[in-house]
Backbone bond lengths (Angstrom), bond angles and torsions (degrees), N, CA, C in turn:
res aa  C-N    CA-C-N  psi(-1)  N-CA   C-N-CA  omega(-1)  CA-C   N-CA-C  phi
1 M - - - 1.374 - - 1.540 109.83 -
2 T 1.322 109.73 135.12 1.580 114.21 -179.72 1.513 108.63 -78.76
3 R 1.323 111.54 161.89 1.439 119.40 176.62 1.574 112.33 -60.88
4 E 1.301 114.90 -38.55 1.492 121.35 178.30 1.509 111.89 -62.23
5 K 1.325 113.99 -39.55 1.528 119.47 -178.80 1.439 107.25 -73.75
6 A 1.397 122.44 -39.39 1.482 122.47 175.54 1.533 112.66 -59.38
7 L 1.373 113.29 -43.46 1.504 116.30 179.36 1.517 111.61 -65.24
8 Q 1.330 118.76 -36.24 1.478 121.72 175.93 1.521 111.37 -66.77
9 L 1.339 120.20 -40.12 1.460 122.04 177.42 1.590 110.59 -69.63
10 R 1.340 113.27 -35.60 1.532 113.28 177.21 1.507 111.42 -64.78
11 G 1.336 119.06 -36.91 1.500 122.15 175.79 1.553 110.37 -63.69
12 L 1.277 119.22 -37.74 1.442 120.65 177.17 1.559 111.89 -68.71
13 I 1.339 115.30 -38.98 1.495 116.21 177.77 1.475 111.63 -66.75
14 E 1.403 116.37 -39.78 1.438 118.28 178.26 1.516 116.02 -61.13
15 K 1.393 111.98 -33.24 1.469 117.47 178.72 1.541 110.85 -70.40
16 A 1.349 115.85 -38.52 1.378 124.31 -177.03 1.642 107.53 -72.30
17 A 1.289 119.69 -29.84 1.365 119.55 -176.57 1.573 111.47 -73.49
18 V 1.340 116.90 -17.50 1.492 117.15 177.42 1.451 113.87 -65.31
19 G 1.314 121.44 -21.58 1.442 124.05 177.38 1.543 115.65 -89.49
20 L 1.276 118.92 1.67 1.391 124.18 -179.49 1.559 109.32 -74.01
21 S 1.400 115.58 144.22 1.442 120.18 171.40 1.546 107.19 -68.85
22 D 1.345 114.71 162.27 1.503 118.02 179.68 1.540 107.78 -58.35
23 A 1.319 121.58 -43.32 1.413 122.67 -174.64 1.589 106.37 -61.68
24 D 1.287 120.77 -45.36 1.459 122.69 -179.81 1.520 108.76 -68.31
25 A 1.318 120.07 -40.68 1.487 123.31 177.83 1.520 110.49 -58.01
26 L 1.382 116.52 -38.45 1.426 116.91 178.29 1.502 114.91 -68.25
27 E 1.311 117.94 -15.84 1.517 120.50 178.20 1.536 106.93 -84.78
28 G 1.310 118.09 -14.17 1.516 120.79 178.49 1.550 111.03 -136.31
29 V 1.258 114.86 53.09 1.457 123.48 -176.05 1.598 109.37 -56.32
30 E 1.365 115.37 -30.27 1.448 120.38 -177.08 1.483 109.87 -67.49
31 L 1.354 118.57 -16.62 1.544 119.38 176.91 1.512 114.51 -68.20
32 F 1.334 114.62 -14.15 1.485 117.95 -172.89 1.485 107.57 -108.57
33 G 1.290 116.70 138.49 1.414 122.42 -174.84 1.563 110.41 -78.25
34 L 1.407 114.86 169.30 1.408 122.26 176.93 1.540 109.82 -75.28
35 W 1.391 115.90 145.57 1.405 117.04 173.22 1.431 114.72 -64.79
36 S 1.273 120.76 140.31 1.507 132.06 179.06 1.469 111.93 -120.84
37 G 1.335 114.84 128.24 1.507 117.62 179.60 1.553 114.14 -97.26
38 N 1.322 115.89 20.70 1.471 115.52 -175.13 1.497 113.12 -107.86
39 G 1.320 117.43 51.12 1.492 118.93 176.23 1.491 113.36 83.13
40 T 1.223 121.90 18.58 1.501 127.35 178.70 1.563 106.75 -68.82
41 A 1.291 112.68 133.50 1.511 114.53 177.01 1.508 109.02 -86.34
42 Y 1.300 120.28 127.29 1.411 125.47 177.20 1.600 110.73 -121.05
43 A 1.361 112.06 129.36 1.462 119.54 -177.51 1.528 107.74 -88.12
44 E 1.328 114.72 154.00 1.487 118.59 173.95 1.512 108.36 -55.70
45 G 1.330 118.95 132.43 1.507 122.70 177.04 1.515 111.64 96.06
46 A 1.416 117.25 -14.62 1.374 114.49 177.47 1.470 115.74 -67.22
47 R 1.343 119.96 152.88 1.398 123.26 -173.31 1.570 107.94 -118.63
48 V 1.351 117.47 142.30 1.418 122.17 175.67 1.510 112.86 -140.25
49 R 1.284 117.31 163.04 1.399 120.62 176.82 1.576 107.23 -103.48
50 Y 1.297 115.16 139.73 1.474 118.58 -179.13 1.581 105.27 -152.45
51 G 1.279 115.55 126.34 1.481 119.30 -178.27 1.473 117.39 50.29
52 G 1.377 115.05 36.93 1.427 121.44 -178.95 1.552 115.35 74.07
53 V 1.303 118.99 16.99 1.435 124.75 -177.95 1.560 107.70 -129.78
54 L 1.385 111.87 147.29 1.447 118.25 178.08 1.512 109.48 -93.60
55 Y 1.239 115.21 131.46 1.540 123.38 178.59 1.530 108.62 -123.30
56 R 1.365 113.03 152.15 1.481 120.82 -177.49 1.626 103.31 -119.64
57 C 1.269 115.01 131.33 1.470 124.15 -179.73 1.557 108.44 -69.78
58 L 1.378 114.96 128.44 1.503 119.83 179.52 1.529 114.66 -91.64
59 Q 1.321 116.75 -26.50 1.389 117.96 178.87 1.573 110.07 -150.11
60 T 1.274 123.38 145.99 1.387 127.75 -179.86 1.547 109.37 -61.55
61 H 1.336 113.67 131.82 1.416 120.06 178.06 1.554 109.98 -162.81
62 S 1.344 114.81 172.60 1.481 121.15 172.13 1.563 103.49 -109.40
63 S 1.280 114.28 132.50 1.417 120.56 -175.85 1.561 112.39 -67.62
64 Q 1.371 111.62 153.77 1.376 120.52 173.33 1.453 110.81 -139.30
65 A 1.402 121.87 152.36 1.403 118.89 -171.83 1.565 116.70 -53.37
66 G 1.260 122.25 -31.28 1.462 124.56 179.38 1.560 115.24 -87.03
67 W 1.320 111.38 3.15 1.522 114.31 -173.97 1.579 107.60 -110.33
68 S 1.326 116.27 41.32 1.469 120.04 174.57 1.569 109.65 -61.14
69 P 1.281 120.19 160.92 1.466 122.20 177.54 1.516 113.23 -60.82
70 E 1.275 120.76 -32.12 1.375 120.77 174.89 1.502 114.36 -70.85
71 A 1.321 114.56 -34.05 1.586 120.70 -176.75 1.464 115.25 -87.06
72 A 1.309 113.61 -18.52 1.568 119.39 -170.87 1.487 114.49 -120.73
73 P 1.338 121.79 66.62 1.430 123.65 -177.19 1.542 115.63 -58.48
74 S 1.207 115.10 -21.19 1.545 120.06 179.03 1.471 109.15 -76.61
75 L 1.341 118.09 -19.36 1.533 122.13 178.40 1.477 116.44 -105.84
76 W 1.410 117.10 -23.66 1.432 120.69 -175.49 1.585 110.56 -133.14
77 A 1.279 115.39 145.62 1.473 122.17 173.54 1.530 110.96 -124.43
78 R 1.295 114.69 128.58 1.498 118.23 -179.87 1.505 108.87 -68.25
79 V 1.289 120.42 134.58 1.390 120.98 170.21 1.566 110.77 -78.42
80 L 1.227 119.93 111.57 1.459 123.53 -162.44 1.553 118.00 -72.58
81 I 1.243 114.97 -33.87 1.520 118.76 -179.30 1.492 105.94 -89.07
82 P 1.374 116.48 108.21 1.468 118.12 -172.69 1.502 115.15 -70.77
83 A 1.289 121.45 -24.52 1.469 122.36 176.61 1.610 103.76 -166.73
84 P 1.288 111.94 146.00 1.501 115.42 -177.20 1.554 112.25 -58.36
85 E 1.281 121.63 -32.44 1.420 123.80 -176.27 1.550 113.82 -82.37
86 E 1.331 115.51 -10.72 1.471 122.24 -178.28 1.593 108.72 -99.01
87 I 1.297 112.82 149.78 1.407 122.74 173.53 1.412 112.41 -118.14
88 P 1.344 123.35 92.32 1.494 126.61 -173.75 1.506 110.69 -74.57
89 E 1.301 112.22 167.45 1.449 120.24 168.10 1.479 108.75 -69.91
90 W 1.338 116.51 143.27 1.424 122.09 -179.89 1.515 111.22 -62.45
91 E 1.301 123.09 139.44 1.445 126.77 173.39 1.492 104.97 -126.51
92 Q 1.365 114.29 142.41 1.479 119.59 179.00 1.588 107.56 -66.34
93 P 1.312 117.02 115.19 1.524 115.94 179.17 1.435 108.53 -89.30
94 D 1.298 119.11 175.33 1.430 124.05 174.23 1.595 103.58 -120.13
95 S 1.330 115.47 -173.77 1.399 121.58 -176.71 1.612 112.35 -62.48
96 T 1.312 116.44 -17.04 1.439 120.19 -173.35 1.572 113.02 -91.10
97 N 1.396 116.81 -17.35 1.448 117.65 -176.36 1.499 109.54 -143.62
98 A 1.311 116.40 47.03 1.463 119.55 179.85 1.517 110.95 -63.36
99 Y 1.392 116.57 160.72 1.456 122.56 177.70 1.569 106.57 -77.85
100 A 1.397 107.90 148.82 1.513 113.98 -179.24 1.483 108.92 -99.20
101 L 1.406 116.78 167.56 1.455 124.13 177.86 1.553 104.37 -58.57
102 G 1.357 114.17 132.22 1.491 124.35 176.52 1.509 114.40 89.09
103 D 1.423 119.21 -6.95 1.441 118.45 178.74 1.558 108.09 -68.03
104 R 1.271 114.91 139.96 1.526 123.59 179.62 1.538 109.73 -110.42
105 V 1.352 111.76 138.44 1.465 116.70 177.91 1.509 107.95 -140.11
106 R 1.332 117.01 166.37 1.418 125.31 166.76 1.555 112.67 -104.31
107 H 1.297 114.64 137.45 1.498 115.69 -179.41 1.549 104.20 -158.49
108 N 1.381 114.60 132.31 1.389 122.12 174.53 1.545 113.79 54.80
109 G 1.372 112.65 38.52 1.468 115.37 -177.62 1.531 120.39 77.23
110 K 1.321 116.77 3.10 1.407 123.79 -178.99 1.583 110.02 -122.53
111 T 1.373 111.06 161.43 1.504 116.61 175.76 1.496 102.63 -107.61
112 W 1.373 113.64 139.96 1.444 125.87 179.48 1.488 114.24 -127.67
113 I 1.372 117.11 150.48 1.474 121.95 173.70 1.528 108.44 -122.96
114 S 1.345 115.72 135.73 1.415 120.30 -175.81 1.589 106.32 -75.47
115 D 1.345 112.72 134.66 1.471 120.87 -179.06 1.471 113.01 -90.51
116 L 1.385 117.58 -6.02 1.462 122.01 -173.57 1.430 113.12 -153.68
117 D 1.337 118.14 156.20 1.443 126.39 172.37 1.578 110.14 -71.90
118 G 1.251 117.43 152.05 1.423 119.00 179.02 1.553 118.39 69.43
119 N 1.279 115.78 29.27 1.452 123.33 -166.01 1.551 105.92 -85.22
120 V 1.362 118.86 115.30 1.442 124.41 176.01 1.485 111.23 -115.44
121 W 1.377 117.68 8.12 1.507 119.70 179.82 1.481 113.94 -86.34
122 E 1.280 117.35 159.28 1.401 123.21 176.21 1.513 111.19 -77.90
123 P 1.355 117.41 133.00 1.496 120.53 177.20 1.614 107.34 -48.99
124 G 1.266 112.73 140.34 1.459 120.45 178.99 1.505 113.41 90.72
125 V 1.338 115.59 -11.26 1.472 117.60 178.51 1.515 110.03 -102.53
126 Y 1.263 117.68 -49.20 1.501 124.42 -178.71 1.479 110.55 -167.84
127 G 1.306 115.84 144.09 1.436 122.59 166.99 1.540 117.90 84.79
128 W 1.328 113.46 11.37 1.471 121.57 -175.52 1.584 108.51 -139.31
129 S 1.403 110.37 146.13 1.489 116.18 176.39 1.540 105.45 -114.06
130 E 1.265 117.99 138.70 1.468 121.17 176.42 1.488 114.96 -76.84
131 L 1.324 118.96 127.62 1.543 122.81 -176.14 1.540 106.29 -98.86
132 G 1.340 119.29 -18.25 1.430 121.61 -178.05 1.446 117.78 144.24
């Protein structure tokens, strides 16, 4: 395969990756490019890697140096479940990056599973079942 053909295929793969769910995107994080702060146009729903974390774009914009995913929560939401096989510590989400049905987290020494999509509640309060 030529380099030109490989680049063409890479472009097609990146276009197809846009339609992946967050869970599927996390299985192929390498499909998504690194965030760039030099005027790159980002569409709502686009995903980027930044600081080893996958982020989803919340609104269409052109990047600027001070608008990194960590610094601009109005523009970027961290995808909270790092990989399907990992069970991370629970983090308080906001309305832009709520937990999905079936997401698993650790909290207060227990493992929990989300009972609903759009879950922004703390495990043990509402919307979670204790696994152990």
